[in-house]
C-alpha positions as CSV (number, residue, x, y, z in Angstrom):
1,X,87.1,-21.6,111.4
2,X,90.5,-19.8,111.9
3,X,90.2,-18.1,115.3
4,X,91.9,-15.7,117.2
5,X,89.5,-15.2,120.2
6,X,90.4,-17.8,122.9
7,X,87.3,-17.4,124.9
8,X,85.0,-18.0,121.5
9,X,83.6,-21.5,121.7
10,X,84.9,-21.9,118.1
11,X,88.3,-21.7,120.0
12,X,87.5,-24.1,122.5
13,X,86.8,-27.3,119.9
14,X,90.4,-26.9,118.9
15,X,91.2,-29.2,122.2
16,X,89.2,-31.8,120.3
17,X,90.6,-32.0,116.9
18,X,93.7,-33.6,115.4
19,X,96.4,-30.9,114.5
20,X,94.5,-27.9,115.7
21,X,97.6,-25.7,114.1
22,X,95.7,-26.2,110.7
23,X,92.9,-24.0,111.8
24,X,94.9,-21.2,113.9
25,X,95.9,-19.3,110.9
26,X,99.0,-18.3,112.2
27,X,101.3,-17.1,109.0
28,X,103.7,-14.9,108.3
29,X,102.6,-12.9,105.3
30,X,104.2,-10.6,102.8
31,X,102.9,-6.8,103.3
32,X,101.6,-6.6,99.7
33,X,98.0,-6.0,100.7
34,X,96.8,-4.5,104.0
35,X,93.6,-3.4,102.6
36,X,90.8,-3.6,105.1
37,X,87.8,-5.8,104.7
38,X,85.4,-2.9,104.8
39,X,87.0,-0.7,102.2
40,X,87.4,-4.0,99.5
41,X,85.4,-3.6,96.5
42,X,85.3,-7.2,95.6
43,X,86.3,-9.9,98.2
44,X,87.8,-13.2,96.7
45,X,88.1,-16.3,99.0
46,X,90.2,-19.0,97.2
47,X,89.5,-22.6,98.3
48,X,91.6,-25.7,98.2
49,X,89.8,-28.8,98.5
50,X,92.2,-30.7,101.0
51,X,94.0,-29.8,104.5
52,X,95.9,-27.0,105.2
53,X,99.5,-28.4,105.1
54,X,98.4,-29.8,101.2
55,X,96.9,-26.6,99.8
56,X,99.7,-24.6,101.7
57,X,102.3,-26.6,99.4
58,X,100.5,-25.8,96.2
59,X,102.6,-23.0,94.3
60,X,99.5,-22.2,92.6
61,X,97.4,-20.8,95.5
62,X,100.5,-18.6,96.4
63,X,100.4,-17.2,92.8
64,X,96.8,-16.3,92.6
65,X,96.3,-14.5,95.7
66,X,99.3,-12.3,94.8
67,X,98.3,-11.8,91.4
68,X,94.6,-10.8,92.6
69,X,96.4,-8.1,94.9
70,X,98.9,-6.9,92.0
71,X,95.3,-6.7,89.6
72,X,93.8,-3.9,91.7
73,X,94.4,-2.3,95.1
74,X,90.7,-2.8,95.9
75,X,90.3,-6.3,95.4
76,X,91.1,-8.5,98.6
77,X,92.0,-12.3,98.5
78,X,91.9,-14.7,101.5
79,X,92.0,-18.5,101.6
80,X,90.5,-21.5,102.9
81,X,90.9,-25.0,103.2
82,X,89.0,-28.5,103.7
83,X,88.5,-29.1,107.3
84,X,89.5,-32.9,108.5
85,X,86.5,-35.0,109.1
86,X,86.8,-34.4,113.0
87,X,86.4,-30.9,112.4
88,X,83.7,-31.1,110.4
89,X,81.7,-33.0,112.7
90,X,82.3,-30.4,115.3
91,X,81.6,-27.3,113.3
92,X,78.3,-28.9,112.3
93,X,77.4,-30.1,115.8
94,X,78.1,-26.6,117.1
95,X,76.5,-24.5,114.2
96,X,80.0,-23.1,113.5
97,X,80.5,-21.5,109.8
98,X,83.3,-21.7,107.9
99,X,85.6,-18.9,108.1
100,X,89.0,-17.6,105.8
101,X,92.2,-18.1,106.9
102,X,93.5,-14.3,107.3
103,X,90.6,-12.0,108.0
104,X,88.5,-14.8,109.8
105,X,85.6,-13.9,107.8
106,X,82.5,-16.0,107.1
107,X,82.7,-17.5,103.6
108,X,79.1,-16.5,102.8
109,X,80.4,-12.9,103.0
110,X,82.4,-13.2,100.1
111,X,81.7,-11.7,96.9
112,X,83.7,-15.1,95.0
113,X,84.4,-18.5,96.2
114,X,86.9,-19.7,93.8
115,X,87.8,-23.8,94.1
116,X,91.2,-25.3,92.4
117,X,90.5,-28.6,91.3
118,X,93.5,-30.4,91.6
119,X,92.4,-34.1,91.3
120,X,89.6,-36.2,91.0
121,X,89.6,-37.4,95.0
122,X,89.1,-34.1,96.2
123,X,85.4,-33.4,94.8
124,X,83.5,-34.4,97.9
125,X,86.0,-31.8,99.8
126,X,84.5,-29.6,97.7
127,X,80.7,-30.0,98.7
128,X,81.8,-30.2,102.1
129,X,83.6,-26.2,102.0
130,X,80.1,-25.5,100.3
131,X,78.2,-26.9,102.9
132,X,80.1,-25.6,105.8
133,X,79.8,-22.2,104.0
134,X,76.1,-22.4,104.3
135,X,75.5,-22.5,100.5
136,X,73.4,-24.7,98.8
137,X,75.1,-27.6,97.5
138,X,73.6,-27.1,93.9
139,X,74.2,-24.3,91.8
140,X,70.2,-24.2,90.7
141,X,69.6,-23.9,94.0
142,X,71.2,-20.9,94.9
143,X,69.0,-18.0,94.1
144,X,69.7,-15.2,96.5
145,X,71.8,-12.7,94.7
146,X,74.1,-12.1,97.8
147,X,75.7,-15.7,97.9
148,X,78.7,-15.7,96.8
149,X,79.5,-17.1,93.2
150,X,81.0,-20.3,92.9
151,X,84.1,-20.8,90.6
152,X,86.3,-23.4,89.8
153,X,89.8,-23.5,87.9
154,X,92.5,-26.1,87.6
155,X,92.9,-29.5,85.8
156,X,89.6,-30.4,86.7
157,X,88.0,-27.4,85.2
158,X,89.4,-29.3,81.7
159,X,86.3,-32.0,82.2
160,X,83.7,-29.4,83.5
161,X,80.2,-31.8,83.2
162,X,81.8,-34.2,86.3
163,X,81.3,-31.0,88.6
164,X,78.8,-29.1,86.6
165,X,75.7,-28.9,88.8
166,X,77.9,-27.7,92.0
167,X,79.7,-24.7,90.2
168,X,78.4,-21.5,89.0
169,X,81.4,-21.0,86.4
170,X,84.1,-22.5,85.4
171,X,87.6,-20.9,84.3
172,X,88.8,-22.7,81.4
173,X,92.5,-21.8,81.3
174,X,95.0,-20.1,83.3
175,X,94.4,-17.5,86.1
176,X,96.9,-14.9,84.7
177,X,94.8,-14.8,81.3
178,X,91.3,-14.9,82.4
179,X,91.1,-13.1,86.3
180,X,91.7,-9.6,84.6
181,X,88.4,-9.8,82.6
182,X,86.4,-12.5,84.9
183,X,86.7,-10.4,88.3
184,X,85.7,-6.8,87.3
185,X,82.8,-8.2,85.5
186,X,81.8,-9.9,89.1
187,X,82.3,-6.4,91.1
188,X,80.2,-4.5,88.3
189,X,77.3,-7.0,88.5
190,X,76.9,-6.9,92.3
191,X,73.6,-5.6,92.4
192,X,72.4,-7.6,89.3
193,X,70.1,-10.6,89.9
194,X,71.8,-14.0,89.9
195,X,70.7,-15.1,86.5
196,X,72.0,-11.9,85.1
197,X,75.3,-12.2,86.5
198,X,75.8,-15.8,84.9
199,X,74.7,-14.7,81.6
200,X,77.5,-11.6,81.7
201,X,80.1,-14.2,83.2
202,X,79.2,-16.6,80.3
203,X,80.0,-13.7,77.4
204,X,83.5,-14.1,79.0
205,X,86.3,-16.2,76.8
206,X,87.2,-19.3,78.6
207,X,84.1,-18.9,81.0
208,X,81.8,-22.0,81.1
209,X,78.6,-21.5,83.1
210,X,76.7,-24.5,83.0
211,X,73.4,-23.2,83.6
212,X,73.6,-20.8,80.5
213,X,75.5,-23.0,78.1
214,X,74.1,-23.0,74.6
215,X,74.6,-26.4,73.0
216,X,77.5,-26.7,70.3
217,X,79.2,-23.9,71.9
218,X,82.9,-24.4,71.8
219,X,84.8,-23.1,75.4
220,X,88.7,-22.3,74.6
221,X,91.2,-22.4,77.0
222,X,92.8,-19.0,77.9
223,X,96.6,-18.7,78.3
224,X,99.0,-15.7,79.6
225,X,102.1,-15.2,77.6
226,X,103.9,-14.2,80.4
227,X,104.5,-15.8,83.7
228,X,103.4,-13.7,86.8
229,X,106.2,-12.9,88.7
230,X,106.3,-14.0,92.4
231,X,108.7,-12.2,95.0
232,X,107.6,-13.1,98.6
233,X,105.3,-16.2,99.8
234,X,103.0,-16.6,102.8
235,X,105.3,-19.1,105.1
236,X,103.0,-21.1,107.3
237,X,104.0,-21.4,111.1
238,X,103.2,-25.5,110.8
239,X,105.1,-28.0,109.0
240,X,103.3,-28.8,105.7
241,X,103.9,-31.1,103.1
242,X,106.7,-29.1,100.5
243,X,107.9,-27.0,103.2
244,X,110.0,-24.3,100.8
245,X,110.2,-21.7,98.8
246,X,109.4,-22.1,94.9
247,X,109.2,-20.7,91.7
248,X,108.0,-21.7,88.2
249,X,110.8,-21.5,85.7
250,X,108.3,-22.4,82.9
251,X,104.9,-23.6,81.9
252,X,104.3,-26.3,79.4
253,X,105.8,-29.2,77.9
254,X,107.6,-30.0,74.8
255,X,108.0,-33.7,75.6
256,X,104.9,-35.4,74.2
257,X,104.5,-38.3,76.5
258,X,101.0,-39.7,75.4
259,X,99.7,-40.4,78.9
260,X,100.2,-37.3,80.5
261,X,97.6,-34.5,80.8
262,X,99.5,-31.9,82.4
263,X,101.9,-32.2,79.1
264,X,98.7,-31.5,76.6
265,X,97.0,-29.4,78.3
266,X,99.5,-26.8,79.7
267,X,101.0,-26.2,76.1
268,X,102.7,-24.3,74.6
269,X,105.9,-23.8,76.6
270,X,107.0,-20.5,77.9
271,X,109.8,-19.5,80.0
272,X,110.7,-17.3,82.6
273,X,114.0,-14.9,81.8
274,X,117.0,-16.3,83.7
275,X,117.6,-12.7,85.5
276,X,114.2,-12.9,86.5
277,X,114.4,-16.1,87.7
278,X,117.4,-15.5,89.8
279,X,116.3,-12.4,91.3
280,X,112.9,-13.9,92.7
281,X,114.5,-17.1,94.1
282,X,117.0,-15.2,95.9
283,X,114.1,-12.4,97.1
284,X,112.1,-15.4,98.3
285,X,114.4,-17.0,100.1
286,X,115.5,-13.5,101.5
287,X,112.4,-12.6,102.5
288,X,111.2,-15.7,103.9
289,X,113.6,-17.3,105.5
290,X,113.3,-20.6,104.3
291,X,116.2,-22.8,103.6
292,X,115.1,-24.7,100.2
293,X,113.9,-23.5,96.9
294,X,112.2,-25.9,94.3
295,X,112.4,-25.2,90.9
296,X,108.9,-26.0,89.4
297,X,107.7,-27.0,86.1
298,X,106.8,-30.5,84.0
299,X,110.3,-30.9,83.4
300,X,112.6,-28.3,84.8
301,X,115.6,-29.8,83.4
302,X,114.5,-28.6,79.9
303,X,114.7,-24.9,80.9
304,X,117.0,-23.1,78.5
305,X,119.1,-21.8,81.3
306,X,119.0,-24.3,84.3
307,X,122.8,-25.0,84.1
308,X,123.5,-21.0,84.0
309,X,120.9,-20.4,86.8
310,X,122.3,-23.0,89.3
311,X,125.8,-21.4,88.9
312,X,124.7,-18.3,89.8
313,X,122.7,-18.9,92.5
314,X,125.2,-21.2,94.2
315,X,127.0,-18.8,95.8
316,X,125.0,-17.0,98.0
317,X,122.6,-19.8,98.8
318,X,125.7,-21.6,100.0
319,X,126.0,-18.4,102.2
320,X,122.5,-18.9,103.7
321,X,123.0,-22.4,103.7
322,X,120.0,-23.1,101.1
323,X,119.6,-25.9,98.8
324,X,117.6,-26.2,95.2
325,X,115.6,-28.9,94.2
326,X,114.1,-30.3,91.1
327,X,111.0,-32.3,91.4
328,X,111.8,-34.2,87.9
329,X,115.0,-35.4,86.3
330,X,115.5,-36.6,83.0
331,X,117.3,-40.4,82.7
332,X,120.3,-38.7,81.0
333,X,123.8,-37.3,81.5
334,X,122.6,-33.6,81.5
335,X,120.5,-34.1,84.3
336,X,122.9,-36.1,86.4
337,X,125.0,-33.0,86.0
338,X,122.5,-30.9,87.3
339,X,121.6,-33.0,90.2
340,X,125.2,-33.4,90.8
341,X,125.1,-29.1,90.9
342,X,122.6,-29.4,93.5
343,X,123.9,-31.8,95.8
344,X,126.8,-29.6,96.1
345,X,125.0,-27.2,97.4
346,X,124.0,-29.8,100.1
347,X,126.4,-31.6,102.6
348,X,125.9,-35.3,101.9
349,X,124.0,-37.0,98.7
350,X,120.1,-37.4,99.2
351,X,118.4,-39.6,97.2
352,X,117.7,-39.3,93.2
353,X,114.4,-39.8,91.4
354,X,114.1,-41.1,87.6
355,X,110.5,-42.1,86.2
356,X,111.4,-44.6,83.3
357,X,107.4,-45.3,83.0
358,X,107.7,-48.5,81.4
359,X,110.1,-51.7,81.7
360,X,110.7,-52.6,78.0
361,X,111.8,-50.3,74.9
362,X,108.8,-51.3,72.9
363,X,106.2,-50.0,75.8
364,X,108.4,-46.8,76.2
365,X,108.3,-45.6,72.1
366,X,104.1,-46.5,72.7
367,X,103.9,-43.6,75.1
368,X,106.8,-41.6,73.5
369,X,109.0,-41.4,76.3
370,X,111.8,-40.4,74.7
371,X,114.5,-42.4,76.3
372,X,116.2,-45.6,75.2
373,X,117.9,-48.7,77.3
374,X,121.4,-47.3,76.5
375,X,120.4,-44.0,78.1
376,X,119.3,-45.4,81.1
377,X,122.3,-47.7,81.9
378,X,124.4,-44.6,81.3
379,X,122.5,-42.7,83.6
380,X,122.6,-45.1,86.3
381,X,126.1,-45.5,85.7
382,X,126.7,-42.1,86.2
383,X,124.7,-42.0,89.4
384,X,126.4,-44.5,90.8
385,X,129.9,-43.2,90.1
386,X,129.1,-39.8,91.8
387,X,128.3,-41.3,95.1
388,X,124.6,-41.9,95.1
389,X,123.3,-45.0,97.1
390,X,119.6,-44.2,97.3
391,X,117.6,-44.2,93.7
392,X,113.8,-44.2,93.2
393,X,112.0,-45.3,90.2
394,X,108.6,-44.6,89.0
395,X,106.4,-47.1,86.7
396,X,103.2,-47.2,85.5
397,X,101.2,-50.5,84.5
398,X,98.2,-51.2,82.4
399,X,99.5,-49.1,79.8
400,X,97.8,-49.8,76.2
401,X,99.4,-52.6,74.9
402,X,101.0,-53.9,77.9
403,X,102.0,-57.5,77.8
404,X,103.6,-59.8,80.2
405,X,107.0,-59.1,79.2
406,X,106.5,-55.7,79.9
407,X,105.4,-56.4,83.9
408,X,108.6,-58.3,83.8
409,X,110.5,-55.7,82.3
410,X,109.5,-53.7,85.3
411,X,111.2,-56.4,88.1
412,X,113.8,-56.6,85.8
413,X,115.0,-53.2,85.2
414,X,114.5,-52.6,89.1
415,X,117.2,-55.5,89.8
416,X,119.4,-54.6,87.5
417,X,119.8,-51.1,89.2
418,X,120.5,-52.6,92.4
419,X,123.0,-55.1,90.7
420,X,124.8,-52.3,88.7
421,X,125.0,-50.0,91.7
422,X,126.6,-52.8,94.3
423,X,128.9,-53.8,91.2
424,X,129.9,-50.1,91.5
425,X,130.9,-50.6,95.1
426,X,128.1,-49.0,96.0
427,X,127.4,-51.3,99.4
428,X,124.4,-49.4,101.6
429,X,122.6,-48.9,98.0
430,X,118.5,-48.9,98.2
431,X,116.3,-49.0,95.4
432,X,112.7,-47.8,95.9
433,X,110.2,-48.8,93.3
434,X,106.7,-47.0,92.9
435,X,104.4,-48.4,90.2
436,X,100.9,-46.7,89.4
437,X,98.0,-47.9,87.6
438,X,97.4,-46.1,84.3
439,X,94.2,-43.8,83.9
440,X,93.3,-42.8,80.7
441,X,93.1,-38.6,80.7
442,X,90.5,-36.6,78.7
443,X,92.7,-34.6,76.2
444,X,95.4,-36.7,75.6
445,X,96.0,-39.4,73.0
446,X,95.0,-42.1,75.6
447,X,91.7,-40.6,75.9
448,X,90.0,-43.5,74.3
449,X,91.6,-46.1,76.3
450,X,90.0,-49.0,78.7
451,X,91.3,-48.9,81.9
452,X,92.6,-52.1,83.7
453,X,89.8,-52.9,86.3
454,X,90.6,-53.0,89.8
455,X,91.4,-56.6,89.9
456,X,93.7,-56.5,87.0
457,X,95.6,-53.9,88.6
458,X,95.7,-55.5,92.2
459,X,97.0,-59.1,90.1
460,X,99.6,-56.9,87.9
461,X,100.8,-55.0,91.1
462,X,101.2,-58.6,93.6
463,X,102.7,-60.1,90.5
464,X,105.4,-58.0,90.2
465,X,106.1,-58.1,93.7
466,X,106.6,-61.6,93.4
467,X,109.3,-61.1,91.5
468,X,111.1,-59.0,94.1
469,X,113.2,-60.9,96.8
470,X,115.8,-58.6,98.1
471,X,115.6,-56.5,101.0
472,X,117.5,-53.4,99.6
473,X,114.9,-53.2,96.6
474,X,111.5,-52.0,98.1
475,X,108.2,-52.2,95.8
476,X,105.0,-50.7,96.3
477,X,101.8,-50.0,93.8
478,X,99.1,-47.7,94.2
479,X,95.7,-48.8,95.5
480,X,93.6,-50.0,92.6
481,X,90.6,-49.1,94.2
482,X,91.8,-45.3,94.3
483,X,93.2,-45.5,90.6
484,X,89.8,-46.9,89.5
485,X,87.6,-44.2,91.1
486,X,90.2,-41.6,89.4
487,X,89.6,-43.4,86.1
488,X,85.8,-42.8,86.6
489,X,85.5,-39.1,87.8
490,X,88.6,-38.1,85.2
491,X,86.0,-39.0,82.3
492,X,82.7,-38.6,83.5
493,X,79.9,-36.6,82.6
494,X,77.2,-34.9,84.0
495,X,75.6,-38.3,85.4
496,X,78.5,-38.2,87.8
497,X,77.0,-35.4,89.6
498,X,74.6,-37.4,91.3
499,X,77.2,-40.1,92.2
500,X,79.4,-37.4,93.5
501,X,76.9,-35.9,95.6
502,X,75.1,-39.4,97.1
503,X,78.9,-40.6,98.1
504,X,79.3,-37.3,99.8
505,X,75.9,-37.5,101.4
506,X,76.9,-41.1,102.7
507,X,80.4,-40.0,104.3
508,X,82.9,-40.1,101.5
509,X,85.9,-37.4,102.3
510,X,89.2,-37.2,101.4
511,X,89.3,-39.7,99.1
512,X,92.8,-39.6,98.2
513,X,93.9,-40.4,101.9
514,X,93.8,-44.2,102.5
515,X,92.6,-43.9,106.1
516,X,89.5,-42.2,104.7
517,X,88.9,-43.8,101.5
518,X,86.3,-46.4,101.4
519,X,85.3,-47.8,97.7
520,X,81.7,-49.0,98.9
521,X,80.3,-45.7,99.6
522,X,81.0,-45.4,95.8
523,X,79.8,-48.6,94.7
524,X,76.8,-48.0,96.7
525,X,76.4,-44.6,95.2
526,X,76.4,-45.8,91.4
527,X,74.2,-48.0,92.1
528,X,71.6,-45.7,94.2
529,X,72.3,-44.0,90.8
530,X,71.5,-46.8,88.2
531,X,74.9,-46.6,87.1
532,X,77.5,-48.8,86.0
533,X,81.0,-47.3,86.9
534,X,82.8,-49.5,84.4
535,X,80.9,-47.4,81.6
536,X,83.2,-44.7,82.2
537,X,86.4,-47.0,81.9
538,X,85.6,-48.7,79.1
539,X,87.3,-48.1,75.8
540,X,85.9,-45.3,73.6
541,X,85.0,-45.3,69.7
542,X,87.3,-42.8,68.1
543,X,83.6,-41.5,66.6
544,X,81.7,-41.1,69.5
545,X,81.3,-37.7,71.2
546,X,82.7,-37.4,74.5
547,X,81.7,-35.4,77.5
548,X,84.7,-32.7,77.2
549,X,84.6,-32.4,73.5
550,X,83.3,-28.6,74.0
551,X,86.2,-27.7,75.9
552,X,89.0,-26.5,73.4
553,X,92.6,-26.7,75.3
554,X,94.3,-25.8,71.9
555,X,95.8,-29.1,70.9
556,X,93.5,-30.7,68.2
557,X,91.4,-33.7,68.6
558,X,93.0,-34.8,65.2
559,X,96.6,-34.7,66.5
560,X,95.4,-37.0,69.7
561,X,94.2,-39.3,67.3
562,X,97.3,-39.5,65.1
563,X,99.5,-39.7,68.3
564,X,97.1,-42.4,69.4
565,X,97.3,-44.7,66.1
566,X,101.6,-43.7,66.0
567,X,101.4,-45.4,69.8
568,X,99.8,-48.6,68.5
569,X,102.7,-48.7,65.8
570,X,105.7,-47.6,68.3
571,X,106.4,-44.6,66.5
572,X,108.2,-42.0,68.1
573,X,106.7,-37.9,67.7
574,X,109.7,-35.6,68.3
575,X,110.0,-33.0,70.9
576,X,108.7,-29.6,69.8
577,X,111.8,-28.2,70.4
578,X,113.0,-30.2,67.4
579,X,110.3,-29.4,65.2
580,X,106.5,-28.8,65.1
581,X,104.4,-31.9,65.6
582,X,101.5,-29.6,64.4
583,X,99.6,-30.2,67.6
584,X,97.5,-27.2,66.5
585,X,98.2,-25.1,69.6
586,X,100.1,-22.5,67.7
587,X,103.1,-21.6,69.8
588,X,103.3,-18.5,71.5
589,X,106.2,-16.6,71.1
């Protein structure tokens, strides 16, 4: 699908699709693997189930491709992305096979098709890629040993039953820990029958093979003690969502927010050394020409050397007119100081973003947010006194124990932010508020909770908006229909496989894109499969078996239950850095 022959029929269809640059394959690539297709002993195609400009913004993809090349000089890694529906339609009509970005090879000719599962709304796109690759949709129907093995990792792999009929093997954990064992086995078993290959994969730690799974077995998440170092990145020739260099400062989170799946499943915290982080950022900036570098982590402000790192980078980044960005800030003075340092690398102040998550202190304690009213007001005073006049605030609605007072408090805190800024002379101040519906996630203390219905979320969103009447304060809430589908699929089981297949067959694509999302397709699919979608959003009994219980992410179920009970009492759990909370992970030193 990525074409370089101008007279080919494939190239000619590009004039008929939106954003043809998505399919051109035009990139600047590091000179870290010049292995030819014919010389490769193992060929891996990394698949991202969204369009190019989304997938190329995914830092994990850049890491995994480079990591595979670093593992073995005879291993070739390439990429593929989900074509937009207009391209998919033309490919099917013209019998054009899906091909990889760099080597322009048919996906069917690779040894491995490796998906990342970034979010639930991408699941139908996975079926699209499998179909356009010329493979049977279901794993049980891929009886040809020459078919590539279809594997998957990422957050979705921690609830694997939802996609278990389509994926041959799930990788539970981190690529740096799994691939050094997984890929050599795949290479060594090329001439085995398909069943034999799957049985060999099923023997590996952290690998779940649905067709070979023995009931009662536990699949344990694999973690890497050392973060892979990236010193260069692939640079697209077209605009992407996050058009910047990036580096992962650390992995994991010590905060313990009870709603956050990423904070639970990525434990323990593992930091990159300051010197390594410093050198990597500068190497990437020098080799790519990017003028911005993102310091990525779940809570980048918690990096132990963050201030020192920013200071050490300032001089050279200034000379290159480059800037640093942090994806998340805590509501405290330290974070504001960091933001001020970052703004020192720019010509003027941009916007600043915080996530109070809840409007009342009571509810912030329920979710273990770890900030109080005094910290919030002090933080706002700091940012306004230092010149910011664009503030973004993120909240959730539908959290456990939520009351009318909590909804009122979202609007109240937003208006107080506006009034405080104006009182401090910020005459051009604007406040943007985003409210998303709470989704109970597996492997969190709230995995047993009921999720609000579509109507409940819509009513709450409209109510909060009705309390705001100032043009300088904009408020938006996430579409409740999309939140509902996310909730259904995030705690699904094997039954949802048939629903996903039916929805895809009737046209479901790009369900995280508002212009393509259609809930009626999904409701019809549930009815067709004789399932009630609300069975997946209901409250779960603490004693019942959960579809993901056989996946051990390291955090114990007893810890999650304790945290749930503490939430209902409004009790806080200390930050892991202040003392062990007894989650069961066994911190890596």
